[in-house]
C-alpha positions in Angstrom: 1.1 -16.1 -12.5 4.2 -14.0 -13.3 7.4 -15.0 -11.6 10.3 -12.5 -11.4 13.8 -13.1 -10.0 17.0 -11.2 -9.5 20.2 -12.1 -7.5 18.5 -11.4 -4.2 14.7 -11.2 -4.9 11.9 -13.5 -6.0 8.4 -12.1 -6.6 5.2 -13.7 -7.8 2.5 -11.4 -9.4 -1.1 -12.5 -10.2 -2.6 -10.3 -13.0 -5.9 -12.2 -12.6 -6.0 -11.2 -8.9 -5.6 -7.4 -9.1 -2.0 -7.6 -10.2 -1.3 -8.4 -6.5 1.9 -9.8 -5.2 1.2 -13.3 -4.1 4.6 -14.1 -2.5 8.0 -12.4 -2.1 11.3 -13.9 -1.1 14.8 -12.5 -0.4 18.1 -14.3 -0.5 20.2 -14.6 2.7 23.4 -16.5 1.8 22.3 -19.7 0.2 18.8 -19.6 1.7 15.6 -18.0 0.4 13.4 -16.4 3.1 9.7 -15.4 2.9 9.7 -11.6 3.4 6.0 -11.5 2.8 3.4 -14.2 3.5 3.1 -16.9 0.8 -0.5 -16.5 -0.6 -0.3 -18.8 -3.6 -2.0 -21.9 -2.2 -5.5 -22.8 -1.2 -4.6 -22.6 2.5 -3.0 -19.1 2.1 -3.2 -16.9 5.2 -4.3 -13.8 3.1 -5.8 -13.0 -0.2 -2.5 -11.4 -1.3 0.9 -10.6 0.1 0.6 -7.0 -1.3 -1.9 -5.2 -3.4 -2.2 -1.7 -4.8 -4.6 0.9 -3.6 -6.3 3.0 -6.4 -7.9 5.4 -7.0 -7.9 6.0 -3.2 -6.1 4.6 -0.2 -7.9 2.6 2.6 -11.5 3.8 3.2 -14.1 6.4 2.3 -16.7 6.8 5.0 -20.0 5.1 4.0 -18.6 5.1 0.4 -20.0 8.6 0.1 -18.5 12.0 -0.7 -19.2 15.2 -2.7 -16.8 16.4 -5.4 -17.3 19.5 -7.6 -20.9 19.7 -6.5 -21.7 16.0 -7.4 -22.7 13.6 -4.7 -20.9 10.3 -5.2 -22.1 7.0 -3.7 -19.8 3.9 -4.1 -20.7 0.3 -3.5 -19.7 -1.6 -0.4 -20.9 1.4 1.8 -21.2 -0.9 4.9 -17.5 -1.5 4.8 -16.7 2.1 3.9 -15.7 1.4 0.3 -12.4 -0.1 1.4 -9.0 -0.4 -0.4 -9.8 1.2 -3.8 -11.5 -0.2 -6.9 -8.8 -2.3 -8.7 -7.5 -5.0 -6.4 -10.1 -7.6 -7.1 -10.4 -7.3 -10.9 -8.2 -8.9 -13.5 -5.4 -6.8 -15.1 -3.7 -7.3 -18.5 0.0 -8.1 -18.7 1.5 -5.5 -21.0 5.0 -6.9 -20.8 7.1 -9.3 -18.7 10.7 -10.5 -18.5 12.9 -12.4 -16.1 13.1 -9.4 -13.7 10.4 -6.9 -14.8 6.6 -6.8 -15.5 4.1 -4.2 -16.5 0.4 -4.8 -15.7 -2.5 -2.5 -16.5 -6.3 -2.2 -16.0 -8.7 0.1 -18.0 -11.9 0.6 -16.0 -13.8 1.0 -19.3 -13.3 -2.8 -19.8 -15.1 -3.6 -16.6 -18.9 -3.0 -16.3 -18.9 -3.4 -12.5 -16.1 -1.0 -11.9 -16.7 0.8 -8.5 -15.7 4.3 -9.5 -17.6 6.9 -11.6 -14.6 8.3 -13.5 -13.1 6.2 -16.3 -9.4 5.6 -15.4 -6.4 3.5 -16.3 -4.0 2.1 -13.7 -0.6 0.8 -14.5 1.9 -1.0 -12.2 5.5 -1.3 -13.4 7.5 -3.7 -11.2 11.3 -4.2 -11.5 13.8 -6.2 -9.6 17.5 -5.4 -9.4 20.2 -7.3 -7.6 19.2 -6.0 -4.2 16.0 -4.0 -4.8 12.4 -4.3 -5.7 10.8 -1.2 -7.3 7.2 -0.6 -8.1 5.7 2.4 -9.8 1.9 3.0 -9.8 0.3 5.4 -12.2 -3.3 6.5 -12.5 -4.5 8.1 -15.7 -7.8 10.1 -15.8 -9.5 8.8 -18.9 -12.6 11.0 -18.4 -13.4 14.5 -19.6 -13.6 16.0 -16.2 -11.2 16.4 -13.2 -11.0 13.4 -11.0 -10.1 13.2 -7.3 -7.6 10.5 -6.6 -5.0 8.9 -4.4 -2.9 5.7 -4.5 -0.6 3.5 -2.5 0.6 0.0 -1.7 -0.5 -2.4 1.0 2.4 -4.8 1.6 2.3 -7.4 4.4 5.6 -8.4 6.0 6.3 -11.7 7.9 6.8 -11.1 11.6 9.1 -14.0 12.4 11.8 -14.7 9.8 14.5 -17.4 10.4 13.5 -17.2 14.1 14.0 -13.4 14.3 11.6 -10.7 15.3 11.4 -7.3 13.6 12.3 -3.8 14.6 10.8 -0.7 12.9 12.1 2.8 12.1 9.2 5.0 10.9 10.0 8.7 10.7 6.6 10.5 10.8 5.2 13.6 12.5 1.9 12.6 13.9 -1.1 10.3 13.8 -4.7 10.9 12.7 -7.1 10.2 15.7 -9.6 7.4 15.4 -11.8 7.4 18.5 -14.4 5.0 17.1 -11.8 2.5 16.0 -13.3 2.1 12.5 -10.1 3.1 10.6 -11.5 6.6 9.7 -9.9 9.7 11.2 -11.9 12.0 13.4 -9.9 15.1 12.6 -6.4 16.6 12.0 -3.3 14.7 12.9 -2.1 14.9 16.5 1.1 14.1 18.4 2.2 10.5 18.4 1.4 8.5 21.6 4.3 6.6 22.9 3.0 3.2 21.8 2.8 4.4 18.2 6.1 6.1 18.1 8.8 4.4 16.0 10.7 7.5 15.1 13.7 5.7 16.7 14.2 2.1 15.8 12.8 -0.4 18.3 11.2 -3.8 18.3 7.6 -4.0 17.1 5.4 -4.4 20.2 3.7 -7.8 20.0 0.9 -6.8 22.4 -0.3 -3.4 21.1 -2.8 -3.2 18.3 -2.2 -0.4 15.8 -4.3 0.4 12.7 -3.7 4.1 12.1 -2.7 6.6 9.4 0.5 8.6 10.1 1.1 12.1 8.9 4.4 13.7 7.8 5.9 10.5 6.5 9.5 11.2 5.4 9.3 8.7 2.5 11.8 6.4 4.2 11.4 3.6 6.7 13.4 0.6 7.8 12.1 -2.8 8.9 14.9 -5.0 10.2 15.3 -8.5 11.5 18.6 -8.0 13.4 19.0 -11.6 14.6 18.5 -12.8 11.0 21.1 -10.3 9.7 19.1 -8.2 7.3 16.9 -5.1 6.9 14.5 -3.8 4.3 14.8 -0.1 3.6 11.6 1.4 2.1 11.9 4.5 0.0 9.0 6.3 -1.6 8.6 9.3 -3.9 7.2 12.7 -2.8 3.5 12.1 -3.3 3.5 9.4 -0.5 3.4 11.9 2.5 1.4 9.5 4.7 1.8 5.9 5.9 -0.6 3.4 7.4 0.8 1.2 10.1 -1.2 -2.0 10.8 0.0 -4.1 13.7 -2.7 -6.7 14.4 -2.6 -8.8 17.6 -1.8 -12.4 17.3 -1.2 -12.4 13.5 1.9 -13.7 11.8 2.3 -10.6 9.6 1.9 -6.8 9.7 1.6 -4.0 7.2 3.4 -0.8 6.5 1.5 1.0 3.7 3.0 4.1 1.9 0.1 6.2 0.5 -0.6 9.6 -1.0 -3.9 10.2 0.9 -5.2 9.8 4.4 -8.1 7.4 5.1 -11.3 9.2 4.1 -9.4 12.1 2.5 -12.4 12.8 0.3 -14.4 13.9 3.3 -11.6 15.4 5.3 -10.3 17.8 2.7 -13.6 19.8 2.5 -13.3 20.3 6.3 -9.9 22.1 5.7 -7.8 19.1 6.8 -4.7 18.4 4.8 -5.3 14.8 3.8 -3.4 14.5 0.5 -6.3 14.5 -1.9 -5.1 15.0 -5.5 -7.0 16.2 -8.5 -6.1 14.7 -11.9 -7.0 16.8 -15.0 -8.6 15.0 -17.9 -5.9 13.0 -19.6 -3.5 13.7 -16.7 -1.8 11.3 -14.4 -0.8 10.7 -10.7 2.2 8.5 -10.2 4.4 7.4 -7.2 7.2 4.9 -6.7 8.1 2.6 -3.9 11.5 0.8 -3.6 12.4 -1.9 -1.1 16.2 -2.3 -0.6 17.7 -5.4 0.9 20.6 -4.8 3.2 22.5 -7.7 4.7 24.7 -7.3 7.8 
């Protein structure tokens, strides 16, 4: 386990567990608060506090798609090949210090890797006095173009120091999901009121949301006003979409900045802008997410 610390942040990373973040704390005065669920113990509420999504975000319907004339069938088709191919495999620690770590995974070192293109994924994580920055990079190690996407899946604690959260999420629309399986049925549509957080408001405790949003501005704010702090999320240009996951009755929720829509590999051939990227042989796809702590 890698432990990082700055003036206002503490972060625990497990290279053996997909380089996932296992816990994340922020400082408020003299007190350390759990921004994300603590997943380090045997009785952890989740497998990880945050994990990276590569070489695709969220799900691919039935684990099946066609690219450049080739039919691709991934494992775990029953669950729609969920959450990428790297989160459950061990990564190597390239470097680490008090406030920074670089982890990497080369698919060619894993016989059971669930992706037909050889690839290298790197996560560079750095803490500053009031910020946490993570850069994800996918390198196409094959001799042919590779379709790809990436993102982060951070969970946030609902109640911190007795305070409940508000959310500001500037987006333009939502991808419809009539069957409720987390896979869009078509192009993005206007936001229904219960999904609309374009103006900051309390996160509704009684409405279930698990949808991909379009037109993400790259900036969002999660605040716990009664606890006196907010987290400003800033992402780089490739992250044009965001997945909002508000489960009912759970102690945490997720806001996931991503470069591609759920099932983008099957939506793009239908003429739907779903953020699918193509990486040339030897080329890369990279994005950055920064979480800024603001006390008030």
